C-alpha positions in Angstrom: -9.3 10.7 -24.2 -6.6 10.8 -21.6 -6.9 10.1 -17.9 -3.5 10.1 -16.1 -2.3 7.3 -13.9 -2.1 10.0 -11.3 -5.7 10.8 -11.7 -6.8 7.1 -11.4 -4.5 6.6 -8.4 -4.4 9.5 -5.9 -2.7 9.6 -2.5 -5.3 10.6 0.0 -7.1 9.8 3.2 -9.9 7.5 4.3 -12.6 6.6 4.6 -14.0 7.6 1.2 -12.6 9.1 -2.0 -16.1 10.5 -3.0 -17.3 11.5 0.5 -14.1 12.5 2.2 -11.4 13.4 -0.4 -13.8 14.9 -3.0 -15.5 17.3 -0.6 -12.1 18.4 0.8 -10.8 19.0 -2.7 -14.0 20.9 -3.5 -13.6 23.1 -0.5 -10.0 23.9 -1.4 -11.1 24.9 -4.9 -13.7 27.2 -3.4 -11.0 28.9 -1.4 -9.2 29.6 -4.7 -12.3 31.1 -6.1 -12.7 33.3 -3.1 -9.0 34.5 -3.3 -9.6 35.4 -7.0 -12.8 37.3 -6.2 -13.0 41.1 -5.8 -15.5 40.8 -3.0 -14.7 41.0 0.7 -15.9 38.0 2.6 -17.0 37.6 6.2 -18.4 34.1 6.5 -18.9 30.6 5.0 -21.8 28.2 4.6 -22.2 24.7 3.1 -24.9 22.2 2.3 -24.6 18.5 1.5 -27.0 16.7 -0.7 -27.9 13.2 -1.9 -25.5 10.5 -0.8 -23.2 13.1 0.7 -26.1 14.0 3.1 -27.4 10.5 3.7 -24.0 8.8 4.5 -21.9 12.0 5.2 -21.5 11.4 8.9 -20.3 7.9 8.5 -17.9 9.0 5.8 -16.7 12.0 7.8 -17.9 14.3 5.0 -18.6 17.1 7.5 -15.1 16.9 8.9 -13.6 16.9 5.3 -15.6 20.0 4.3 -14.6 22.0 7.4 -10.9 21.0 7.0 -11.0 21.8 3.3 -12.3 25.2 4.0 -9.5 25.6 6.5 -6.9 24.8 3.7 -6.3 21.1 4.1 -5.9 18.9 1.0 -5.7 15.1 0.9 -2.3 14.7 -0.5 -0.5 16.4 2.4 -3.0 15.7 5.1 -1.7 15.8 8.7 -4.1 14.1 11.1 -2.7 15.7 14.3 -2.7 19.2 12.8 -6.2 18.6 11.4 -7.5 17.6 14.9 -6.1 20.8 16.4 -7.6 23.0 13.7 -10.9 21.3 13.9 -11.1 21.8 17.7 -10.2 25.5 17.2 -13.0 26.0 14.6 -15.5 24.4 16.9 -14.4 26.6 19.8 -14.2 29.9 18.0 -16.8 29.6 15.2 -14.2 31.0 12.8 -11.9 29.7 10.0 -8.6 31.2 9.0 -7.6 30.0 5.6 -4.4 31.3 4.1 -4.8 34.4 1.9 -8.2 35.3 3.2 -9.5 37.1 6.3 -10.9 35.4 9.3 -14.3 34.0 8.3 -17.3 33.2 10.5 -18.2 29.5 10.4 -20.1 27.7 13.1 -20.2 24.0 12.0 -23.5 23.2 13.8 -25.4 25.9 11.9 -23.4 26.7 8.8 -23.0 23.1 7.6 -26.3 21.6 6.6 -27.2 18.0 5.8 -30.0 18.6 3.3 -31.8 15.3 2.9 -34.7 16.7 0.9 -33.0 18.6 -1.9 -31.5 16.3 -4.6 -29.2 18.2 -6.9 -29.6 17.2 -10.5 -26.0 16.6 -11.7 -24.9 13.7 -9.5 -25.8 11.8 -6.4 -22.8 13.4 -4.6 -23.7 17.1 -4.6 -22.6 20.0 -2.3 -23.1 23.8 -2.4 -20.5 26.1 -0.9 -21.3 29.8 -0.2 -19.3 32.8 1.0 -21.2 35.7 2.6 -20.6 39.4 3.2 -20.8 41.3 6.5 -24.6 41.3 6.4 -24.8 37.6 5.9 -25.8 37.8 2.2 -24.4 35.2 -0.2 -21.9 36.9 -2.6 -20.2 33.8 -4.0 -21.8 30.4 -4.5 -20.7 27.3 -6.3 -22.2 23.8 -6.7 -19.7 20.9 -6.7 -20.1 17.3 -7.6 -17.8 14.6 -6.2 -18.1 12.1 -9.0 -16.0 9.3 -7.5 -12.3 8.5 -7.0 -11.6 12.0 -5.6 -12.7 13.6 -8.9 -14.5 16.9 -8.4 -16.4 19.0 -11.0 -18.3 22.2 -10.7 -21.9 22.3 -12.0 -20.6 24.0 -15.2 -17.8 21.5 -15.7 -20.1 18.6 -15.3 -22.6 20.0 -17.8 -19.7 20.6 -20.3 -18.4 17.0 -19.8 -15.0 18.3 -18.6 -14.0 15.1 -16.9 -10.9 14.3 -18.8 -7.5 15.9 -19.5 -7.7 18.7 -22.1 -4.0 19.3 -22.5 -1.8 18.6 -25.5 -2.7 15.6 -27.7 -1.3 12.2 -26.6 0.0 9.6 -29.1 -2.6 6.9 -28.1 -5.9 8.6 -27.2 -8.0 5.4 -27.0 -11.6 5.9 -25.7 -12.6 2.3 -25.8 -11.1 -1.1 -25.4 -11.7 -1.7 -29.1 -9.6 1.3 -29.9 -7.0 0.3 -27.4 -6.5 -3.1 -28.9 -6.5 -1.7 -32.4 -3.8 0.9 -31.6 -1.8 -1.8 -29.8 -1.9 -4.0 -32.8 -1.0 -1.2 -35.2 1.9 0.1 -33.1 3.2 -3.3 -31.8 3.1 -1.8 -28.3 1.7 -3.3 -25.1 -1.1 -1.5 -23.3 1.5 -0.4 -20.7 3.8 1.0 -23.3 1.0 3.0 -25.0 0.0 4.3 -21.6 3.6 5.2 -20.8 4.0 7.2 -24.0 0.8 9.1 -23.1 1.9 9.8 -19.6 5.4 11.0 -20.6 3.9 13.8 -22.8 2.7 15.3 -19.5 5.3 14.5 -16.8 8.3 13.0 -18.7 10.0 9.7 -18.0 11.5 10.7 -14.7 8.3 12.2 -13.4 6.4 9.1 -14.3 9.0 6.8 -12.7 9.1 8.9 -9.5 5.3 9.1 -9.4 4.5 5.5 -9.8 7.3 4.5 -7.4 5.6 6.7 -4.8 2.2 5.3 -5.5 3.4 1.7 -4.8 5.3 2.9 -1.7 2.2 4.4 -0.2 0.1 1.3 -1.1 2.7 -1.0 0.4 3.1 1.1 3.5 -0.6 1.0 4.0 -0.6 -2.8 3.8 2.2 -2.9 6.3 0.4 -0.7 8.8 -2.8 -2.6 8.4 -1.1 -5.9 9.0 0.4 -4.7 12.3 -2.6 -2.7 13.7 -5.2 -3.9 16.2 -8.2 -2.4 17.8 -11.8 -1.3 17.1 -12.5 0.8 14.0 -14.3 4.2 14.6 -17.9 4.8 13.8 -20.0 2.9 16.3 -20.3 -0.5 14.7 -17.6 -1.9 17.0 -15.9 -3.6 14.0 -12.6 -5.2 15.2 -9.6 -5.1 12.9 -8.9 -8.6 11.8 -6.0 -8.3 9.3 -3.3 -8.4 11.9 -4.5 -11.6 13.6 -5.1 -13.4 10.3 -1.6 -12.3 9.1 0.0 -13.7 12.3 -1.7 -17.0 11.8 -0.6 -17.2 8.1 3.0 -16.3 9.0 3.0 -19.1 11.6 1.8 -21.6 9.0 4.4 -20.8 6.4 6.6 -23.8 5.5 4.1 -26.3 6.9 3.6 -29.2 4.5 0.0 -29.7 5.4 -1.2 -26.2 4.5 -4.2 -26.4 2.1 -3.7 -24.9 -1.4 -6.7 -22.5 -0.9 -4.8 -20.8 1.9 -3.4 -18.5 -0.9 -6.8 -16.9 -1.0 -6.3 -15.9 2.7 -3.1 -14.1 1.8 -4.9 -12.1 -1.0 -7.7 -11.3 1.4 -5.5 -10.2 4.3 -3.5 -7.8 2.1 -6.8 -6.2 0.9 -8.4 -6.1 4.4 -5.3 -4.5 5.8 -5.7 -1.6 3.3 -9.4 -1.2 3.9 -9.1 -1.3 7.7 -6.6 1.5 7.4 -9.0 3.3 5.1 -11.9 2.9 7.6 -9.7 4.3 10.3 -9.0 7.4 8.3 -5.5 6.5 7.4 -3.4 7.3 4.2 -4.4 5.2 1.2 -4.3 5.4 -2.5 -7.6 5.6 -4.4 -7.6 2.6 -6.7 -9.8 3.8 -8.3 -11.7 4.7 -5.1 -11.1 4.5 -1.4 -14.0 2.0 -0.9 -12.2 -0.3 -3.3 -8.6 0.7 -2.4 -7.5 -2.7 -1.2 -8.2 -4.8 -4.3 -5.3 -3.6 -6.5 -2.6 -3.3 -3.9 -3.5 -6.8 -2.6 -3.2 -8.2 -6.1 0.1 -6.5 -6.7 1.4 -7.6 -3.3 0.3 -11.2 -4.1 2.3 -11.0 -7.4 5.4 -9.7 -5.7 5.3 -12.0 -2.6 3.9 -15.2 -4.0 4.6 -15.5 -7.7 7.9 -17.0 -8.7 10.1 -14.7 -10.8 8.1 -11.6 -9.8 10.0 -8.3 -9.9 9.4 -4.8 -8.6 10.7 -3.7 -12.0 7.2 -4.6 -13.3 5.2 -2.5 -10.9 5.0 0.4 -13.2 3.7 -1.8 -16.1 1.1 -3.1 -13.6 -0.1 0.3 -12.6 -0.1 1.7 -16.1 -2.1 -1.2 -17.5 -4.6 -1.0 -14.6 -4.9 2.8 -15.1 -5.7 2.3 -18.8 -8.6 0.0 -17.9 -9.8 2.2 -15.1 -9.8 5.2 -17.4 -12.0 3.3 -19.9 -14.5 2.4 -17.1 -14.6 6.0 -15.8 -15.0 7.6 -19.2 -17.7 5.2 -20.5 -19.5 4.3 -17.3 -18.7 5.2 -13.7 -16.4 4.4 -10.7 -18.8 6.0 -8.3 -20.7 3.8 -5.8 -23.3 6.6 -5.4 -23.9 6.6 -9.1 -23.7 2.9 -10.0 -23.3 0.8 -6.9 -20.3 -1.3 -5.8 -20.0 -2.8 -9.3 -18.5 0.6 -10.2 -16.0 0.5 -7.3 -14.9 -3.0 -6.4 -15.9 -4.2 -9.8 -13.8 -1.6 -11.5 -10.9 -2.2 -9.1 -11.0 -6.0 -9.8 -11.0 -5.3 -13.6 -8.0 -3.0 -13.2 -6.1 -5.4 -11.0 -6.8 -8.4 -13.2 -5.5 -6.5 -16.2 -2.4 -5.4 -14.4 -1.6 -8.9 -13.2 -2.3 -10.4 -16.6 0.1 -7.9 -18.2 3.0 -8.6 -15.8 2.5 -12.3 -16.1 3.2 -12.0 -19.8 -0.3 -11.7 -21.2 -1.0 -10.3 -24.6 -3.1 -7.1 -25.0 -6.0 -9.4 -26.0 -5.6 -11.5 -22.9 -5.3 -8.4 -20.7 -8.6 -7.1 -22.1 -10.1 -10.5 -21.5 -8.9 -10.5 -17.9 -10.5 -7.1 -17.2 -13.8 -8.2 -18.8 -14.0 -11.4 -16.7 -13.4 -9.6 -13.5 -15.9 -6.8 -14.2 -18.5 -9.2 -15.6 -18.7 -11.1 -12.4 -19.3 -8.0 -10.3 -22.2 -6.8 -12.4 -25.2 -5.8 -10.3 -23.3 -5.5 -7.0 -25.0 -2.9 -4.8 -23.4 -0.4 -2.5 -25.2 -0.7 0.9 -22.7 0.2 3.7 -24.1 -0.4 7.2 -24.5 2.9 9.0 -22.8 4.7 6.0 -19.4 3.4 7.1 -16.8 2.0 4.7 -16.6 -1.2 6.8 -19.4 -3.7 6.3 -19.5 -5.2 3.7 -16.6 -3.1 2.2 -13.6 -4.5 3.9 -14.2 -8.2 3.2 -15.6 -7.3 -0.3 -12.1 -6.0 -1.3 -10.6 -9.3 -0.3 -13.0 -11.2 -2.5 -12.4 -8.7 -5.3 -8.7 -9.4 -5.2 -9.4 -13.2 -5.4 -11.6 -12.6 -8.4 -8.9 -10.4 -10.0 -6.3 -13.1 -9.7 -8.7 -15.8 -10.9 -9.7 -13.6 -13.9 -6.1 -13.0 -14.9 -5.3 -16.7 -14.6 -8.3 -17.7 -16.6 -7.5 -15.2 -19.4 -3.9 -16.5 -19.6 -5.2 -20.0 -20.2 -6.8 -18.7 -23.4 -5.6 -16.8 -26.5 -7.6 -13.6 -25.8 -10.6 -14.7 -27.9 -13.9 -14.4 -26.0 -17.6 -13.7 -26.5 -18.2 -10.6 -24.3 -16.0 -7.6 -25.2 -14.9 -5.4 -22.3 -16.7 -2.5 -24.0 -20.0 -4.4 -23.8 -19.4 -5.2 -20.2 -18.6 -1.6 -19.3 -21.8 -0.5 -21.1 -23.8 -3.2 -19.2 -22.4 -1.9 -16.0 -23.5 1.7 -16.9 -27.0 0.6 -17.8 -27.3 -1.5 -14.6 -26.3 1.5 -12.6 -29.0 3.6 -14.2 -31.6 0.9 -13.5 -30.5 0.3 -9.9 -32.7 1.6 -7.1 -31.2 4.7 -5.4 -31.4 2.9 -2.0 -28.7 0.5 -3.2 -26.3 3.3 -4.3 -24.4 4.4 -1.2 -27.4 5.9 0.6 -27.6 3.2 3.3 -31.3 3.1 2.7 -31.4 -0.6 1.5 -29.7 -3.9 1.6 -27.4 -4.8 4.4 -27.6 -1.3 5.7 -31.3 -1.8 6.8 -31.1 -5.5 7.7 -28.2 -5.3 10.1 -28.5 -3.5 13.4 -26.7 -0.2 13.4 -26.0 0.1 17.1 
C-alpha cells in the first residue's frame, strides 16, 4: 500500500476538503470525461446526495461544483476570478469550460440538493450529467468525495482503487505492525522508509520541493489567521478570535508571572488561526482534511517556535512520519467525518501530528507508533455535528484541543520505551467500527448534537 505525502497533504481551499475540494475535483474530472467523449454536449446538470446535500450550503458545495464545471481546481484557485466567473454563470445561465462548447447551466434549476436519495457507496455522493440539444442525458457519472479531497467514481470505489497503483515501493506497509517490522528489519526510521517510498515517484528533489511548499502554505495560513479580524461568513456571526488571542500572548512574552499552562494557548491560537482561515474560504493544506487542517500545522509551529533546539531541517521528517500514520488510518478506516465522525478527522490529525512531533523529538519507531495511538485513542467516539453545516462550531476550537492532545501524546510516549497495551492497529480498527455504529445524525449531516441544540440564526 502506498499513499503519497502529497495525497495526505493537499494545497486547497476552505471550508471543507470533502464538501468543497472534493466536489470541485470531481467536476474537473467530469470535464475531462466530456472532452474525451465523442458526443456533442449542450448542457450540464448535477445532484448532491447524503451529507453533500444536508450540509452542502454551509460548506459551499454548490459553489464548488459550479466552479469545478467552469474549470477551476483547488490547487490553483483564484478567489477574485472565481467570483467573476460565478457571477457570469448566474447572469447568463451558461458555462464555458476550456476545450468544450458553451454549455447551458442554470444553477437554480440544474444543481439539485437531493435530500431523499442516499447513494449507496458513501455518505458524500454526487451525480454529474451532460445533456444533448434535446436535454437528454448522454453522459453520466457518480462520484464520491471520500474525505481529504480524495474523489472516486462509483466504479473506482467498488474496485477499491483508493491507493496508488504505480510501481512497487521498497516499504509497502499496510499496517502499523508491518511498519514497525520493516523498520526493525531495515534499521530505518518511519520517515526514512516513507522518504524511500516517495522518492520512487518524485525523486529526492521533487520531494524536497514539495514538502517545502506544504509547510510554506501551512505557515502562511497561520500568519494570515493571526493577523485577520472580522466576522466569519455563513450566518452564525462567529467572530475571529485568533488575532486577539495572539496579540495578548505576544504582550505577555517575557513576563515572569506567566502561568506554565499558557503554552496551551499558543498551540490553540496557531490551530484556530488556520481553521478561521479555512472557514473564510482561504488557502489551506488538508491535514488530512480541511476540518482538521489546524492540528498538524499548530503542532509543527509549536515545535519550531517553542521547543529548544528545533530546526526547520526536521520539517520533512515531521511531514513524512505524519503522512505514514495518516495513510494507515485512511487505508484501514477513514478520514471522513461524513463516514466516521470527527474521530476520523481531528482524531486522525492528532495521531499524525503526535507521531510527527515524537519523531523529530528523537522518538524511536515504537514510541512514534505509541504517540499516534494515544492521540487517536482519546478521540474515539467524537461526533461530527457542525452547527448550520459550517466548519466553525465546534470545529475551530476542536482543532486547538486536538493540537494540545497531540503534543501531550508525543510527550507521554517519549517518557516510555514504546511498549504499550493497545496497538495502533487495534485503535484504528476500533475507530472504524465506532464509525459504522455511529448514528448518521452525528456524521456531518447537522441533524444531531450541537447542530440541533444551538440556535442557527
